[in-house]
N, C-alpha and C positions, 0 to 999 in steps of 0.2 A: 732117967738120963742114962744113956749107954756108957759103960766103963771104957776109959781110954787106955787100952792095953796093947795096942798095935802100933807098928812103926812102918813107915816107908823108908827105903834106903837105896843108895846108889853105889855101885861097885865099878871101879875103872877096870877095863879089860886090856890085856896085852894087844898091841896092834896086830899080832899074828892071827887074831880071830877074824880079821878082814879077809883071810884066805877062804873062808866059808861062803859059798855062793848064797846060801839062805840068809846069812847075816847081811850081805851086800844088797840083796833084793829088798830087804826090809828097810834099807836106808839109802834110797837112790839120791837124795839131796845132801848127803853127808859132806861136811867141810873137812878136807884132809888135815887142817890145822887143829881140829878138835879131837879130844880122846874118844875112845869107844867105851860104851857104858852098858851096864845091866841095871834095870830098875825093878825092885821087888817090894813086897810087903811081908811082915812077919808079926807074930805074937811074941817073939823073943826080942832081945836087943839086937840091933844091927850087927854088932860085933860077934855075938854067938851065932847068928844066922850065917854070916860070912864064913866062919870056921866050919860050920856044918856043910855048907856048899863045898868047901875045899876038901873035906873028908868024905864026900859022897853020900851024905845023909840028906835025902829029899833034895838032891842037888839039881842045879841047872848045869848042863854040860859045858856051856861057855864059861860059866863062873868057875866050875871045877878045874877046867883045863887052862883058862886064861885070866882068872881073877888076880888082880894085882893088889888093890887096896880099896878100902871104903873111901867114899868122897863125901864126908859130912858137910862140906861147904856147899854141896848141891841140894841138900835136904834140910839144912839148918832151919830151925823154927817151925817145922811141920809136925813134929811128934810131941807127945803121943796122940793117937787118934783112936776112935772106935773102929771096930772091924769094918763096918760099912764105909766110914770115912776113908780108911786106909785103902780099901779096894778101889774107891773112886779116885783118890789122890795118886795111887800108883799109875793109873791110866793117864791122868792129867799131867803128872810130872814127866812121864815118858813122852807124851805128845809135845810138851813145852820144850824139853831138851832136844828132841828131834827137830822141832821148828827152829831152834837156835843153831842147828848145824851139827849137833853131836850124832854119832852113830849109836843107836840105842836098841838093845834087846830087852823085851818085856814079855814075860810068859803069857 
């Protein structure tokens, strides 16, 4: 049985990220009432991974420049996962949040 050492996580982004055309193109059906998010997966804790994004360590540009806070309410009950499960869940969670009207960036 694979070890469950990975996590999916969600980071809320500052609304200023919406100024990026690439982000807008990825979210044509975004509801303006919902926050903008980044969805990722990691072998670290979500808290450590968020800090690494913020300090430019294997970072995502949108999280480094616009990351506000973790949103554990949006990934509660999903962790821990095997690496394979986390890779799949990262995509599924991003799709579900986007379908719910959130603006989502996922690597």
